[in-house]
N, C-alpha and C positions, 0 to 999 in steps of 0.2 A: 252799361256796367257787363253785363253779358254779352254786348254787341259789338263793344270795345274789345274785351276776351277775345270774340268769334273773330275779329279782324285781324289779330297781332299775329295769328299762327295759318293764315288762310295769304295765296297768293293776292293780289291787286284785286282788287271787285271794284274800282271805284265805277261809278258812272249807271249802275244800276240806279238808275230814279224813279222807275214805273214797273206797274206789277208784268207787263211784258217783256220786259229787258230783263226781269230777273227770273222768270220761269220758264221763258220759254224754252224748249227744248231743241231747237235746230234755230239759231239765227238765221240760215238762210234759206228758210223753210217761209211758205206764205201762211202755214197752219198756226193758229193761235191756241193749240192746245195747252192748256196748265190744268194742272194736279191740283185734285181738290185741299191736299194736303200744304201745296204750294201757295194756295190761294189763302188759306185757314193763317200760313203765315206772314201773311204780309198783312191779312184784318187786323192782327194782334200788333203787330209790331211798325208797317209801315216806315217799314225800313228796308230800302230795296239791297244793302249787301248781305243783310242778316239772312234775308229771303233766298238770297241769290246763293248763300252759304248750305243754306238749309236741304236746294235743287240739287246743287253739288253732291253732297254729302251722306244726307237723309233719303231726298226722295227719290222713289223709283226704282231703279236699276241703278244708286251710286255704290262704292264700294262699302260701304259701312252697313249699306242695307242688305245684301245679299251677302255677304259675309255674316252676320247676326245670323239673317237665313239660313246659312250652311250649319253652323254651331247647332242652331235651334233644333234646326231635321235632325242631325246625328246625335242628339240628346235625347231628342225624342223617340227615337226610333229604338236608341237601345234600352230607353224606361221599357219603350213600350214591349220590348223583345223581354225583357226580365217579367213582368208583369205580367207577360203570359203564358212564360217557364211555368213560374209559380203559382197560377191559374192552373193550365192542365197536370201541375206535379201535386194540387191539392182537389182537385177533381179524381183524379187515377188513384188518389192515396184512400181518397172517401167511397171510392166504388172497391176497392179491395179490403178497408176495413169495415163497410158496412154489414148491418147482419142480413137475415134471409126471411122473408117472411114466411110463415111456418107451411102455407099450403104450399109456397115452392120449396121448400125443406125436403118434403115431404114426395113429391114430383119428383125433385133431383133425387133422393134416393132409390125411386123405382127405376128411372132410367139409367142409370149407371149402376145402378146395384153395389152400392158402395157407401161407406159412410159422408153427412153433408158437410164433414171439415174436409174432404179433400175437395169439393167441388167450391169451397171457400178459397181452398188453397189455389186450384188453378185459376179463379178467376182474380187472385192475387198478381199471379204472375201473368195473366192475359192483361190486367190493368197496366203494370209495368211497362211490358211490350208496346201497349199502345199509345201510352206515353212519351215514351223514348222518341216514337215514329212522329207525334204528334207533336215536340217540341222543334223536333227538327224543319216540320214541313212551316211552323210558325215564321221559326227563323230566316229560311229562305225567302217566304212571301215578306215580311216586315222588311227585313235586308235589301231585296232587291227593289221594293217602292222605296226605299230611301235613297237607292243607289241612282234609279230613273231621275227622283224631284234634285237632287243634288247635280245631277246633269244639266237640268234644265234650268237652275239657279245659277249656272258658268255659258249657258245660253245653247248651246246642243239643240237642236231641233231634233224634236225628240219622233216628230209622224214621219218621216221615210225609216227609222229604225223600227219601230210599230208596227209600220205596213211590212216591210222585207222580215217581220220575224215569223212566219210562218214558211216563207222560205227557206229561208235558217235553219227552221226546227226541221222541214224535210230534209234537208240537208245532212243536219245531225243525226236525224233517226237512219237513214242511210248509211251513217256513216261508224254510228255508235249501236249497231244493231244488237251486240250482246247486255250493253247497258241497259237500253228499253228493255231486254229480254227478263234482265235480273229484277226491274221495278213493276212489272207489270206482276211477276211471281212474287215478289215479294207483298203485295199487294193482294193476290190472290192466298196467299200464305196466312195474310194477316186476319183475311175477313172468313176463309174459314176454319180459323182456327188451331193450326194444325201442330203448331207447339209454342210454345214460348219462352221466358227468360225461367231459367233455374230449370227445365227439364233434362231430361237424358237419352237425347235419341242419337241414332248412326244415320249416318250422309251416304254410305258406301265410302266413301275416298274421308273420312274421320269420324270418329265419337267421340263424346265428350259432353260435358252441362251446356248449356246455352246461357253465356255470358252476358249477350247483346244482340239486337236483332234488331235492323232498318231496313228502310225500302230495297240495297242493292245485296247487302251481305248478311250474313250470320256467324257471329264472332263461339266457338267454340273452346272450351278445355280440357284436355284428354285426361285419363287416370295420372299420366309422367309430369301432367303441368301443362305441356305443350299447347299453345294458344292456334286456334287454324281461323284461317280467314275465308269462308268458302260463300261465292257468290249466288246469288238465289236461285241463278237462271240455273247456275249449273247442278241445281239437288236433283235429281232424278225420282229419287226416292228416300222417303224417312220413313225410320225405325221411330216412335218415342216411348220410349222403356216406363214410361212415368208422369202417363194420362190416367187420371182417375184412379189407377192401383197398377199393382204389378204381384210379381206370381216368384214362388220360389221352386224351382223342379230340380230333387234332388234326388239320383239315380247311383244307388249303392248296389255293389256288386260283393255276391256272397258264393260258397262254393257250391257247386253242381249238387252236391248230398244233404247241402242245407236243409232245416225242418221250414222251409217256408210260411209256415203258422205262425213259426216262433218269433220268426224274421217280421211280419206282420207285426206283432203285438208290442214289439219291441218299438219299433219306427214311430208305430199309434202312440204309443205311451209318451215315449220321449219328446216328439212333437208336441205333443199334447201340454205336457208337462213346460215346453218350451214357452207356448199361448198362453201359459196361466202365471207366468214369472213376469213384475216389472222389471224393468221398462214395454218388452215383448207384448208385454198383453196392449197396451197401446197401439203394440206396429203390426202385429200380427191381427187383419180382422175378419178371419172366419177360420173356425176348425181344421187343424190342418188336416188331409185326407191320403192316405196311404194308397194309389191309385192299382198297384197290385204288380207281377210282371212283366216287366217292356220288354228285356229281351232274354231270348236265350242262346249259351253257346258250349260247347263242349269242355271248356274252363269255368264257366259262373252263370250267373242270375243274376239278371240285373230286375232290381227291385226300386220300384218310384214313389217318392210320395212329395204332395206339393203341399203349397198355404198361400195364402190370399195377404198382401202385405200393402201397407203405407204406399205411395209413388218413391222411388229413390232407394226404397229401404231395403231389396232384394238381393242386394251384396251381402250387407250385415247380416242378415237373417240366416244367410245360404253358410255364412261361414260358422255362426255359431251353432245353426244346427249339425252342420258337418262333424263338429268336436265334441257334440254331447251322444252322436250315434257313436262312434268311434269308443268313448271313454264306456257307452250302455255294451257295446257288442263285444270288450274286453272283459268285461264284468261277467256275460252273459256268459264269455265262451263260444261264441261266434266269431268265425276268422271271415276277415273283408278279404276276399278273391283278387287276383290281380285283373289290372284294366287298362288297357292303351287309351282309348277317347271317352268321352263322355257321349253317351247315346243323343242322337238328335230329340228333343222334344217332337213329339205326337199328338 
C-alpha cells in the first residue's frame, strides 16, 4: 500500500530491480558506495522503486533532507539563543540580588568607607552591564555558527572561507581601526569597572545617566532627556558622580561683616537637622560638616558646608539644604551676599 502511494506521486522509476540500481549515487560511476539508510530500506522492503524513492528524496543530500536540516538548524539556533539569554539574565540577577557574606560586608565597609548597601547597588549595576554584554556576545556566536552550518548545507565549501578569515580580519582591522579601538576600550572599561548602568558620568562631550553599555558604545541620557551615543574609543576621561558615594558641597556667601561664628552655628544646626529627618536620614551617610571660610572678597565671605550622600543623591540633597539655609538665615537676620558664581571645590 505505502509503496503504491509513493509511486503515484513520483516520476517513473521502473526498472530498479536491485539494490545497486536503486541506491547507486552515480549510474556512470564504477564506485558501488551504498549508504546504510538505503541498504536498510532495501532489506526491509526488497522493493527497488521504494528504495530508489528513499534514495532520491530522503537519503544523503536529498532536497527533503537538507530542507529539514536547515529548518532544524535555524530553530535550534534561536532556541539555544533564547535559553542562553535567560540563563545569563538569571545568573546576573542572582549576582545582583544575592546577599554578601558578613566577612566581605565588613571588608567592603572598610575599603569604600560607606554603607554595604552602596556596594550591593554597585554590584547590581555591574551585573546588569555584564549581562547586556554577555547576551550580545552569545547572540553573535550562536547565530554566526548557525549561519556557517546553513551555508555548509547549501553546498558552500567553507574551507577556503575559513582559511581566508585571518586575511580578511587583517584587512578589516586596517579599515576599521576606530571600531577595534571602541571594542578594546569597552573591554577594559568593563574589566576595570569604571562605570555601569545607572551611574551618572561625565565623559567630556556629554554628561548624564548611563542607560546601556556595550563593547562599542555607551548610551547616556542627560538632564534634558537627550540620549547620547558615545563610542567607547572616543572617551578620553570619565568622571563618575555616583560610584560608592557622593558629596554635597554648598558654598554660602554672607556679608563681609557678618558674625562668622553665628553663621557656622546656623549652618551646622540646619544641616544636622536635615540629616536627622526622614527620608534624608537614609540618604545622608555621615554627619554634615562646616569646613569654614572658603574664599574672601571685598563684598562677601564664602562659607562651605559639606555632607556625604548616597550615590546620585547629591543634587536633591543640595537643593533641600539650600532652601533650609535660606529660611534659617532669614529667621536669624543674616543677609546672604550677592555672588557671581560658585567657588570651585578645593
